[in-house]
N, C-alpha and C positions, 0 to 999 in steps of 0.2 A: 134270846127272849122271846117267847110266844106272844102274839097280840092278845089283847090291847097292850100297847107300850105305855109305861108309866115310870115316873121317877125323874132323875136328873139326867138331862141330855145336853151338858155344856157345848158351848161353841169352842171349836179348836181353832187356835190362831193360825194364820199362816207365817211361816218362818222365813225370814230373808237373812242375807249376809249384809255386810256393811256397804256393799256396792249395790244392794237392792235386788240381787239374784236369789232364787228359790234355794233354800237350804235343806235339802232332803234328809240329811242325817239329823238335824235338829227336829224336823218335822215328825219323823218317826219315833224319836225320843219322847216328844210331846204326847204322841198316841199312846206309847207305853206308860208314860206317867198317868194319863187319864185312866188307863186300864187297871194300873196298880192301885189307884186311889177308889176303885170300886164303883165307877160310873155305871149307870144302867144302859147307857148308849151315849153318843155324841153327835154334834151337828158339824158340818163342814160347809165351806164357801159361803158363809153368812155374812152380814155386815160386819160383825166383829172379827170375821176372817179376812177382811178388807177385799172382799169380793169384787168391789168395784175398781180395784187396781190390778186385777189379773186379766191376762189375754185368754182366749179360748183355749189354745194349746196348753197353757199352764193349768187351766181348769181341769183338763182332761188328765194331764200328768198327775196332778194332786189326787184327784178322785181315784184314779187307777191304783196309785201307790199306796194310799191310805186303806182303801178297801182291801187290797191284797194283804198288806200287813196286818190289818185287823182280822181278817180271815174268819169273819163271822162270830167272833167271840162275844160282840155286843152289836146291836143294830145301829146303823149309821143313817143319819138324815142328811141328804145332799140338797143345798139351796140351789135351785134352778131359775130364780127370778129373771125375767127379761121382759121388755116392753112387747115384743113380737110374739104373737101366738105360735108361729111356726117354730122359732128359735127356743121358746120355753118348751114346747113339747119335744123337740129333738134333744134338748139338754136333759129333760126328765127321762126320755127313752134311754139315753145313753147311760145315765146314772143307774136306771134299773138294770141295764145289760151288765154293768160293772159291779153290781152287787148291793146297791143301795136298798135299804129297808123301807125308805120313805123319801119323798121329795117335799121340799117346802118353797112356797112361792108368795110373794106379794101381789097385789093386784097390779095390772100393767100400767106404768107411768113412766115418764121421761121428763125430768124437769116439771114444768107446769102443764106438760101435756098428759092428760088423764083420761081413761076410758070412762064412758058412762056405765051405769049399773048393768044394763042389758049387754053391753060389749064385754064387761068383766065376766058376766055369767058365761057367755060363749067361749071366752078365754079359758076359764077353768074347765068348761066341758070338753073342749078340745084337748087340753092336756090330759084329762082323765081318760079320755077315749084312746090316747096313745100308749098308755101304760096299764100295768095290773097292779102295781103297789099302791099303798095309800098316798093321798096328798094331805099335807098340813097348810092351811091357809095362815099366812103371817099378816096379822092385823097390826101394823105398826105406824106410828105417826110420821116416820121418816118418808112414807110413800106420798103424803099429802092427800090420801084418798079416804074419805070417810066410809066405813063399811058399818052399817047398822047391824044390830043383833038380828033383826028379822031378815036382812039380806044374807048374812052368814047362815042363818038357819035354812034359808032357802037352799043355798049351796049344798048344805049337809043332806037335806031331805031329797034333793032331786038329782044330784050328781053322784054316782055310785062310789068313786074313789076318794071323795072328800070326806075324810073321817076324823081328821084332827085339825085343832087350832092353837096358834100361838097368840095369844092376846097381850099387847103391850102399848096400851093407849091410856090416856086419863080415864079413871073409872073402871080399871080392868076388872076389879072384883065384882062390881055391879053387872058389867057386860057378861062375864063368864056365868053368872047366875041366870041372867035372862037368856043366854044362847042355850044353856042347858034346858031351861024350862020349855023352850020353843022346839028344840030338836034333839033333846037328850038321847032318845032311842036310836037315832042316826049317827051319833057322835061316839067314837071309841076313846077319845081323850082331848081334854081341853088343858092346855099348858099356859103358864105365864112367861114373861121374859123380863126385859129391863133390869137385868141383874138380880132378878127374884127378891126386889126390895119390897113386895107386898105379898110374898109367898104364903104366909100363915093364913092371911085373910082370903087369899084366892083358893087355897085347899078348903077353907070353911065354906066357899061358895060352890065347891064341887070340881075344882081342878085336880087333876091327877098326876101333874108333872110340871116341870120348869125347864126352860132353856136358858141358863144363866151364863155369865162369863166363866172363865177356866181357872179361877184361883182356888176355890175350894168345893169342887163339884161333888167329892165324895161325902162331905158334911150335908151338902144340900140333899143329896140322895137319901141319906140317913133320915133326915127331916121328914121327906116325903113318906118314907117307908113307915116311920113311927106314927105319923098322923093318921095315915091310911089304916094302920092296925089298931086305931083307937087309942093311941098313946099320945093324946093331944098335949098334956101338960109337959110330957118330956120332950115332945117334938118342938113345942114352943120355947122351952128353955134353951134347947141346943140352937135353935134359930137365932134367939135373941143375943145369944153369945157371939154370933159371927155377924150380925146385922151391922154394926158399926163399919165393918170392913166393905160390906156390900154397898153401903151408902156412900162411902168414900169412893168406891169404884164408879158408882153411878153418878155422883154429882161432881167428883173432882177429876177424875182420870180418864174416863171412857175407855175405849178399847185397848189402850196402851198398858192398862193395868195388868192384864194376864201375862203380857210378854215380859213386864218388868218382873213380876212375880216369879215366872218360870226361870228367867235368867238369874235371879238372885237365889233360886233353889237349886242352880246348876243343871237344869233340864235342857236349856237351849243355849246357844252360843252367842246369839245377838238378839236384842229386843228391838231392833229398828223396825219402823214402819216405813212404808213405801211412799216417796214423794208423789203428790204435794201435800199428803197428810203429815202433819208434824212428826218428825223422826222419833224423838224421845219425849218422855214426860219431863217437865222442867225439874231441876234437880231437888229443889225444895219439896215438890209434890212427890216425887218418887221416894225421898226420904220419909215423908210422912206416911206412905203406904208401907214401906218396909217396916218402919217402927210400929205401926199399928198391928201389922201381921205378926210381929214377933211378941208384942205384949199380949196378944191373944193366943200365943203358942201355936201358930198356924204356920211359921216359918222358922227354921233353924237359925240361931245366931252364931 
């Protein structure tokens, strides 16, 4: 896909076996499932990929194998977040060398240790200077760092490779609109996240894509394409059909939803998350997810 990138770039879950080891066969089947569903691209090593549970060697193994298997069929975003400027730059350069189309980073933070705005600016500038591919800034509440629309606009206007933004904070729709007003010519794409629960409103504000979970990425990609083609009523109707499932994922399940969905669909062998994150969804929550997906004809019965 040529730039600018747009559409649905779902987060690929990291697959483990029952003992918590990487399951490479399931991992590549999940890639194939995404590709068969018609994704515009996908994202790896994100929070919903349990990046916080992976060692550096595992990150490299996953990046290398996934990008080799994808073989350029769609663009892949690699999350390279780290508190250290040097490590974030090294991770980003490695991702580029292995074939990433883009890297995504949150501002530097570690627990309650957070960089000041001036330090965050230098952090992103240093990463940009280390690579040639575009950077997506992830503005997410999980970092605890408040990034104003004016600061994000400055990043876009003054740092050459900062071209994309993933906005997933309270007031996402308003923030996307303001960001594009302040720095529209410098931005190639504004995406939402948070399981795409405000996607239609965000598209109306000027968003060109979404980075959701991985249950129904093909459908969300179609929503974006129809909306951007001017088929707003059709896009809205399609989106409203799946919105109950997105809300259930966001409000009830969290990152375990995609794994449960893919296990139920026969794509992966094991839906376990890595300790200390809770390994499985509670049985009644999982049953509710599966029942809802089947009633919406999004999962075979």
